[in-house]
N, C-alpha and C positions, 0 to 999 in steps of 0.2 A: 420843462420837467424839473422837479425838485427831488432830492434824496433825503430820506428820513432816518433818524436814529433807530437802530433795530430794537432799542429798549423803550420805544415810544410809550407803550402801555406798561406802566409801573404802578406801585402801590405803597401806601403807608401802613406801618405797624406803629400805632401811637405809643409813646413812652408810658402812658398810663396802662396800656395793655401789658407791657413788659414787666413793670414793677408792681402792677395791681393798683387799682384806684378807681375813682369815679369816672364814669363815661355816660353817654346818652342812654336814657332809659328806653328799654325796648317797647315797641308798640304791641298792642294786643292783636289777636287774629281779627277781631271785629274792626279795629282801626285800619289794619292793612287792607281788609276787604272793602273799606269805605262805608261800612254800616254804622260806625260809631266815631264820634269826634274825639280829638285829643284836647284836653283842657289847656288852652294856651295861657302862658303867663303874660303879664302886661308890663313888667319891668324886671331888670336884673342888674347885678353888679358883678359878682363872681359866680359865673354859671357853674363852675366845678363844685360849688358847695350848695346848690339848690336841689332839694329832694324832689321838687316837682318835675325837674328836668333830668336829674342824674340818679344813678344807682351805683353801688360798689360792685366791681368785678375783680375776682382774683387774678393773679398773673396768668397770662396765656401760656399754654403748653406748646412750646415751639418744637418739641420732639414728637408730637402727635403724628402718627403715620399718615392719616388722611390729609391733615393740613400740609404736611411736607410734600406728599406725592401730587396732590391737586395743584399746589403752588408751583412745583417744579414743572408740571405739564404746561404751564403758561409760557415757558420759555424764558429767554434772556430779559432781565428787568433790573430796575433799581428798587431798593427798599429804603424808605425814609422812616427814620425813628426820630420823632419830634413831637410837636403839639405843645399847647400851653402848659401841660403837665411837665414837659421836659425842662422848661425854663426854671422850674423851682425844685428840681430833683438833685439830691446829693448822691455822689458815686461812692458807695461804701465797699470798695474792693478789698479792704483789709478786715472787714467784719468788726468794726469798732463801735458802731452806733447801736447794735442790738435791735435794729429795726426802727429806732426812734430818730426822726429827722432832726439834725442839729438846728440851732437857732438860725433863722434866715432862710431856711428851706422848708418845703412842705412834704416831701416824700423821699424815699430811699431806693436806690438801685443797687442790688447786690452783685457780687462777683459772679455767682451762678446764673443770675438772670441775664447779665450782659454776655456771658459765654454762650448762653442759649441763642442770643441774637446772632453772634458771630458764627456759631455752628450752623444755624438756619440759613444764613446768607450764603455760606459756603456750599451747603447741600443743594440749594435750589439754583446755584450759579448766578446769584445776584450781586450787584455792586451796592455799596452802603453809603447813604447820605444821612447825616445827623445834624441836629442843632445842639448847642451846649447850654448849660445853665447860665442864667443872667439875672439873678434875683438879689435880694438884700445880702444873702450870705456870701455872694461873690464880690461884694464891694465893701471891704473893711473900712470902717469909719466914714462911709459914704463916698469913698474915693473912686478912682478908675477901676476897671475890671481886673480882678486878681485871676491869674491863669492857672492856679492850682488845680481846679476841677478839669479844665480843658486838657491840661498836660496829662492828667491822670487817665482820662478815657482814651486819648490818642495813644499814649505810651503802652497802656495795658493791651489795647487791641493789636498794636504792632508786635508786642512781645508774644501774644497769643498766636500770631501768624495770620491775622486777618486785618489788613489795614483799612482805615476809614478812607473811602474814595472821594467823598465830597462833604463839605460842611456849609451850613447856613448858620450865621451867628446866633440868631434867636427866632422864634416863631412869631410872626405878625407883629413886628416891632412898631408899626405905625399906630397900634392901639395902646402902646406904652404900658401903663400900669395894669390894664385889663389883661395884658398878655403875660403878666408876672414880673415885669421889671420893677426895680425899687421905687418907692414913693418919690414923686417929684422928678422922675427920670425924663430927660428931654431928648430931642432929635440930635442935638450936639453931643450929648453923652453917648448916644448910640454910635455916632460916627467915630468918636474917639475910641470907643471900646471895640468896634469892629476892626479898626486898624490895629489895635493891640493884639487881638486874636489872630487876624490874618497875617500880620507880619511874622508872628511866631510860627504859624502853620507853613508859610512860604519857606521859612528858614529850615524847619525841622522835617516837614513832610511835603516836599515840593511837588509830588505827584497828586496831591489832594486838590480837587477843584474847589475854588472859592465861589460860593453861590449866594445870591441875595438880590433884593433885600427881604423877600418873603412877605410882602405886604398883602393886605386884603382891603379892597375897596378904596384905592387911592382916589381922593376927591379931585385930584388934578389930572387924572387920566382922561384922554379925549373920550367923550361919551359916557363919563362916569355917572351921569344922571340916570342911566339905565338901571332899573330896579334890581337887576340881577348882578351887577358888578360888585364883586366882593360880598355878595349876599346882603349888602346894606348894613352890615354889622358895624362897620367903621363909623357910620353916621350917628351911632348911639352914644358915643363917648368922645373924649378929647383925642384927636388924631393928628398925625403929621403926614406930609407927603413924601413920595420917593425922593423928590428933589431935596427936601430938608434932611432926609436920612443919609443921602449919598453925596451931596454936593461937596461936603467938606472932607471926604475920605481921600486917603493917599494911596492905599493899596488897591489896585484894580481888581475887579471881579472877572472870573472866567465865564460865569453863567448868570443871566438875569432870571429872577424868579418872582412869581406872584401866586396868589390863591384865587380860584374862581369857584363860585357856587351859583346855581341857577335860582337866585332868590333865597328866601328863608323858609324853613319848614313850619308845619302847623304848631310845633312846640313853642316857637317864639314869634309867631305871626302877630300876636297881640301887641308886641312891643313896636312893630313896624309893619302894619298891615299892607302898606303900599308895596312892600318888597316881597310879598308872598304871591305865588302863582297857585290858583286853585287847580284841582285835579283835571277838571274838564278842559283846561288849556295846556296840559302837560304834553300834548302831542302837536301843538300848533306851530306854525312857522315862526311866530314871534318868540315862542319859548325856545325853540331849537336854535334861534339866531343869537341867543345870549352868549354862548360859549365862543363862537367865532367873532362876534362883536367885541367881546372882552379881549380876545387875543389880538385883534387888530389895534385896539386902544393901547395895549401895552407894548406893541412893537416899537412905537415912537420912544417910549421910555427905555426899552432895550437898546435902541440905536443911539440914544443919548449917553447911556452909562456903560454899556457893554457892546460897542459897535463890532459887528461881525460874529458875536457870540451866539450860542444857543439860548433859547428862552424856555424855561421850565415852569410848568404849572405844578407846584409842589403840594397843593391840595386841590382836589377836584371832586365834585359830586353833584347830586341833583339839588341839594339845598343846604344852606348853613343851618346849624342847629341839629345835627345828627341825622339829617335826611327826612324827606317827607314820608308819609305813611305808605306811599306806593314805591318807595325807593327799592324795596326788595322784590318788586313784581315786574312783570314783563313791560309795563308801561314805561319804565325808565330805560329800557334797552334802546329805544329810539333816540333818546338824548345822548346816551353813552356812545353809540356808534356814530351818530352825527358829529359829536365832539371830536372823535378820533379822525373821521374823514375830513372835516373842515379844517382842523388844525394843520394837517399836512399841506393844505392849499395856501396857508398863510406863512408858515415858518417851519423851522426844524427845531426839535427839542424833545422833551419828555413830559408826559402827563402822569402824575401820581394820584391814582384813585384813592379816595379816603372812605373806607379802609379796606385792607385785605380780608379781615375776619372779625370785625367788631361793629356793633350797632346795626341799624337797619339798612345802611348803605354799603355794608361790606359785601365783597364778592362771595364770601362764604358766611354762612350763618354762625353767629357766635356760639361757642360751646360744642355744637355738633359738627361744625365745619362742613355742613352739607352745602353744595353749590346752589347759588341763586341764578336766575336768568341772566344777569349781567356777566356772571362767570363764564357761562357757555358762549355768550356773545363775544367776549374778548378772546376766548380760547379759539373760536372760529376765525376771528380777525387775525390773530397771530399766526394761524396755520395757513391762511390763504393770501393775505395782503403783503406784497413785497415792499421794499423801501423806496422804489421809484414812484413818484406821483405825477399823474398826467392831468391836464387842464380839462375839466368838464363843465365849466361855467355855463356854456351855451345850452347845455342839456337840462339845466335846472329850471324849474318853474314852481308855481304854487302847489304845495303838498307833495312835491317830489324832489328828493335830494340825491344826487348821483355823484359817486366818487370812483376814480379809476387808478389802480396801482399795477405795478408789475406783479408777476406771479411769485409767490413765496418759494415755490419749488424750483425756481430758476429756469423753468421751461419757457420757450418763446410764447408770447401771448400776454394777455392782461386779465385783471380781475375787476369787475364792476361791483360796487355796493350800491343798491338802489333802495331808498327808504320811501315807502308810501305812507306818509303821515296823515293822510285823510282817513277818518274812521268810517266813512260812508261810501267812498268811490273806489272802484277797481280801476287801475290804470294799465296801460299797455305800452310796451316798448318793443322795438324790433332789433333783433341781433342778426349779424351777417352769416353766422355759422353755428354749428352745434356747440352747446356749452354744458358744463357741469353746474347744476343749480342747487343752491342751499338756501331755502326760505325759512326764516324764523318768524313764528307767529304764536298765538295763544288762544285758548278758548274764550277768555275775556282779557281785556287790557290790564286788569289788576290781578291777573292770575299769578300765583307763586311758582307755577310750572310753565316752562316754555316748550314749544314743539319745533322740531326740525323736519321739514317736509312731511308734517303730519304725525311724526313720532315723538313721544314724550322724551325729554332729555333728563335722565336721572342716572346716578352712579349705581353700580352693582357692588355688593359687599362693602369692604372698607373704603376702597378708592378706585373702583373699576370705572373708568371713563367710557361712556358709550361710543360706538363707532359713529363718527360724523359723516354719514354716507350721503352722497349727493344723488339727485335725480338727473337723468339725461334730458336736456332741454333741446328740442330740435330748433334749427334756424328758423327765423321768421318772427312772428308775433309772440310775445311773452306777456301773459296776464299776471298782474300783481295785486293780491287781495288788499283790502283796506287794513291799515295798521301793521303791515308786514315789512320785514327787512330781508332783502334777497341779495345773495352773492352769486354772480354769474362768472364762471371761470372759462375764458375763451382761449 
């Protein structure tokens, strides 16, 4: 038996959402339905500047009642404010830039915007993980990291009354310049600068967790040839390994982190077609295996650099490049729930879904903050699945994935999650006693609406969450429809 972090299911609010900026362009209704293709690009350098892939979004309204209430309902979580945009953001808490980024930076974070993040985290009861800027502006005369920016955001947050609970030095440092680091930046530079930052954090904010290295697609990870590892993005540019980033560091990490995506989306499939999974395979055993395979591959790196520590997936989602066209539909629920279930059988840690409320892979739709199928899936997970994990390996077979946890309500008994990822075959299982049954399914796999025991899941009014009411399942044979996900509370 293994015990999990109660904040296992967490999420990202990208820095570009907070300050306003470019992010992944939304798919059309036809593309989401699978009736129209997305025109894929065949090459890119700075994706944040490509109009084919990106569009400008104004700052997110973190005081929006629907956003706050639906997020709070998810329960205890971590919020990560990071992303490539964060690496090049200037913290203007004194209102001196008038909105124009200083030389060496690309964007500006205002005092009011950061206060919004701190207020939001406090309201929903979340802990806060950030990365700091590490661009040309943070390296005067090309030298080591200058701590002015880092000190500013840590000290401001502390003085406001909401401390930063964890820090990653920068987002995806193994991609180097593509992640916003200065031109010519090396793994040795990173190791030097991570120590500079973390030595200061250890001294001034000793309760803040030091997390890293936040890589994507480490080519040295066991099994990294799998096309889903790191979404393959790291293979497109000059990269370095976790070993190169961390071997020379002196300040030990508290938590090991990496990024996982199930391949790349249609948006950038043209740049690396071998790393893209087509929709007709998005339910397959091979597709669902990517997340646990990636976790197993990274446990060896965790054991090497953070022995005994937790392992965090600080970005996770169905596909790199803003998500696939079906990321906002029921089809991705199978991957999401299987990732949560399988992770608990491998290690303890936290998974940060990317994102909470932006792009097509957000739990909530951008702008309207209406919940998508994945939102209700993780809401149900958080309400039912306790932190004790039991071994179900012998119960798993082709097209059926079974996970067993303690009950979240603390009552004696267990909760089973059973995923029937066959789209053609009904399966049956046998239970020894009566159970409460919660079956998630949809009219079509690419439906934007999900059903619970046959009833559509939608909110009422501004933020009225529907009752997640179970059916009573008698003991004996339980039939599970194709493409369904069922929780059985015994």
